[in-house]
N, C-alpha and C positions, 0 to 999 in steps of 0.2 A: 491501499491500503492499504489504499491499505489495506494457517499450521502445517503446511507440509502436505501429507497426507490425507488429514481429516477432512476439517469443514472446510477446506479451498476446494474440496472434489465435490462437495455437497450444494453449491449456493442457488437455493431456490428463492423468488419472491414474486406476487403476481402482478403490480399494476405500476410501470415505470413513470405514469403521467400523475401518478401520486406524488412522486420526488419534487416537481417541481411546485407542486404546493407546498410541500415540508420547505424547499429551501426560501422560497418567498416568503413564509411564515416567521423564517429565523432571521431570515433578512432586515424585514418590520420590525422586528424583537431586538434586532442589535441596535437600532438607531436610538432606541431610547435607553440603552444602556453606555454608549457610547461619550455618553456627558462624566463618564464618572471621575470626581478632580482626584482621588487618590491614586489612581493608575492607568492607565491606558490599555485599554482590551484591542487587540490587536484581530480582524478578520479576516476570511478570506473565502469566497465562493468559486468552486471549478466545476469543469464541464468536459467534456471530450470523447475521442472515439478511438479505437484501437481495433485493428484487423483480427488479433488472435489477443485473448486472455490467457497469460503466461502468469502465473506463479508459484514463485522457488523453484524455477526452473520446470516445472508440470502445465502442458496447457490444455485446459480447463474449456475453451471451446473459442469461438470467432464472434465477428463483427461485434465487441463491449462496447457497451454504451455507458457512460457512467456520469455521477454528478455527484458532488462533497460538499462540506461545509465544515471551516475551520476556524477556532477562535484559539488565543494565547494571551495570556493576564501575568503579570510578575509582580508576585509579592514578598518579602522580608529573603530577597535574594532567590528566591523560590520560581519556577516556571512553571506553570500550570496550563496543560493544553489540552485539547480535546476536538470531536467532534463526528462525523458520519462520511459514510461512504457507500454510496449506493449504484446498483450496476443491473443492466441488462443485456443477456448476450445467447448466442446460439450455442447449445450443448455442442461438445466435443464427442464424436464418435468412441472415443473411449471412456467418458463417462457417461453414455446411456445403455439405460440396461438394454439386454438384448431383448427385440420385439416391440419396444414401444416408442419406436421412430425420433425421427429430429423434435427436438421439443426446443423453446424460449425459456433461459433458467433464470433467475433473479435472485441478487444477494443484495445485502446491506451489513456494514461492520460500523459499529460505534467503540470508538477508541477516547484515553487518558493517558497521559502524562506527568508527571513529577521532574523535574530535574531542576541541578540547581551546577554552578559553575566552578570548582575547584581550585579553578588556578591551571593545573597541570593536565586537569581533563574536565571534561563535562559527564555528569553519571543521572541515569533517569532509571526512574521505574514506571511499566507502561501496564494497561490492561487492554485488552479487546474481546469485543463479543460478536461471534460472528452468527447472524440471524438468517437462520434459511427455512423458506418456506416450501408448500410443496408435496409432493408423493414421497419424496426421496431426500427431503428435509430434514436433516443433523444439525441443532444448532451445537453449537462451541465455544470456549471459551480458552484463553491463551495472556498468563502474564508475562511479561520481558523484563529482563535486566539489561542495559547500557551503557555505554562508556563510549564518548569521543574526543577528538584531539586534533588540534592544527598542527600540520606537521611541516607546513611552509609550503611543500608542494604540492598536497593536497588534503583533503581533510578525511582523517580514518575513524573507523567506529567499529564497536566488535559487541555483538546482540546476543542474548541466550533468549530462548521463547521455550519456555514451560506451562504444557497442555494442560490445563486444570482439570476439563473431564475426562482427558482420555479415549474421546471415542476413535474408532476403526483404529485401536490397540496404541494408541502414543502417538508423541511424534519423533522420538527418541533423542530428545534433547537438541532440536535446531539451534544451531548456530551459524550467523551470518557475519562474516569478515567485509569491510565496505572500503572502498579509495573513492573519495570524488573531487573534481575540483571545476571552476568556474573559470571561463577567460571572458573578459569583454573584450569585444569587438568595435563597439560603437557606442555613442551615448545610449543608445536606446536595444542595444542586439549584444547579448553574450551567448557565448556557446558552452552547455554543460556535458562533460564524460563522468560516467559512474561505473563503477563495475564491484561486484561483487563476487563470494566463493560460499556457499552453502556446507556447513557438516554435523553431522549426526553425532554427537557426542558418545550417546550409550553403544548406538551401529559401528562406531569408528569406520565410515564411508561418507566420503564426499558426495552431494549430491548434484547441485550444478555451477557451472560459471556463467552470469550473466551480465551483459556489458548492455550500457545505455547511453545513445547521443541523443542529443537536444538543442534546439537553438530557443533562446527567449526572445521575443519580439517584443518593446513596450512600445505598441501603437497609441495608447492614450495614457492619463496619468490613473495610476494605481490598477492599470490591465493590460495584459500580454496575452499574447497568443504562442504557444510552444509543438512547433513541428518533432516527432521525434523518430526513433529508429531503435529497435532492441534486438539483441540476440541471445539466446540459451544454448550453450555446452552442456547435453550430457554427461556426468560424472559418475553418474552412481553406479556400482556392481551389484549391489546387496538385493539377492532375489526378495529378500524378507521386506521390502520397501518400496514405495510405489517410484522411487527414483531407478529401481532396478530395470523398470521396463521405459523407462523416458529416452524422447529423441531432441537432439537439435532442433531448436525453433527460431523465427525470425519473426517479429512483428513490427508494424508502424502504423502513426498516427497522428494526434495533435489534442493539445490543452488548452483553455480557454479559461484565464484565472481572473480574478478582481478580486483587491484589497481595499481594507478601509478602517 
């Protein structure tokens, strides 16, 4: 999950074992709320591993271990959703300060969104808090505005991210255009393809073109295993942003998700 050169390059937290305790507590709490007769709340727990941590085309580290929790709720035609994403990973050589050596880095992101289907498109506004601890930890926040539409051949979305704190000089109005499509291969297997390109509006520069291919295997009711491979092609040319020095990247891994 879920800001360019900012907090994304700074992610530090201390104890990955605590994530499992948090997830367990939230799962137990969700069982108490699930009986709401007025509206149904949908939940999902997920955990996974990636060989590289690539965020908006920037390689932040290696051996990414992640866990998260999401919830969604519909009321009066609006969809309210939110959750958190917790990680632990080995810092990239490009993000480790000189002389500090290799370090394990950690990050927790909290996010929420309000969206509505207007018929011609689904629009939403959301908020992300990037919680970073440690010697180099700098917290950051973003507000984003998004619009998506099913074009038939693919699902298209356009999202603009505005940095609230403007750490590291701001993100120059990071915007992302994405296309995605899912193909059902069998009753329990589907193929997902997604691609997006980032653009700095104020900077007038493209950042990276990222494509991800994954397979969802529904091996049990409400549970799926999703191996994936993703690649990022560097497009940035501006020396005033981190994308001016990024390289092409390739990563792979798998995600385990359980919904209820």
